[in-house]
N, C-alpha and C positions, 0 to 999 in steps of 0.2 A: 504494500500500500504506500509505503514511503517513496518508493521509486516512481510510481505513477504520478505522485504529487511533485516530485523534484524535477522530472524531465521537462515539463513546460516552464518551470521557474528558471532552470538553467538556460534553456533556449531563449527565453525572454531577456534574461540578464545578458546573454551573449550579444543579442541584437542591440540592446540598449547601450552596451559598452562600445560596440562598433560605431554606432551613431555618435556617441560622445567623443570617441577618439578621432573620428573624421573631422569634427569641428574644433576640437581642442588643440590638435597638433597641426592644423593648417596655418600657413603664414597669414598674417594680417594684411589687408589691402593697404596700399600706399595712400598717403594723404593726397587729396585732389590738388591739382595745380591751380594757381590763381590765374584768372582769365582777364585779359585786357579788353576793355569795352570803350567805344567812343561815347562820350556823354551826350545826352539829349537835354535841351533847355526847355523846361515846361512853360517858361514865360514867353517863348517865341514859337508856339505851336509845335513843340517837341522836335524842333529842328536839330539836326546833328551838329555838334560843335567840333572844333579841332582839338579839344582837350581829351586826352587819353586817361581813363579811369580804370578801376579794377573792381573785383567782387570780394576783396579781402576786408572782412568786417572788422578787423583789428585796427584799421587806419581811420583817420577822420573822413567825414563825408566829402566827396569830390565837388569842387566849385570851379567857376570860371575865374581865373586869377586868384587873388587873396580874399577879396570881399565881394565877389560876384555871386551870381545865382547858383543855387545848388543844382547839380546835374543828376539825371536819372536815366534808367534804361527803359526800353519800350516793354510794356506788359501786354499790349495789343497793337493793332495797326494805328490806333488814334490816341492811346493813353501812354504816358511815360510816368510811372509811379514807383518803379523798383529803384531803391537807393543804390547809388554807386559810391565808391570810396577812393580816396587819393591813391594814385599809383606811386609806389616807391621803387626807385631804380635799384 
């Protein structure tokens, strides 16, 4: 009676261990690279500017010059509401 109970338990344990081992010992994915994006000016109908921004949220928000308008990325064909950040060389 003990062996009929232990056979399914051991096979279930073996499958669970195999799944765990597959995820636990696989290498972690590399961090994503920062993407360069041309900023869009919402005050000028979302026109593209010549200012290059990035999507690195650790930097201050991207602007035209030092005190100009904040720049955004396009969220649809007519709206630019996705915040962009200053590009660091």
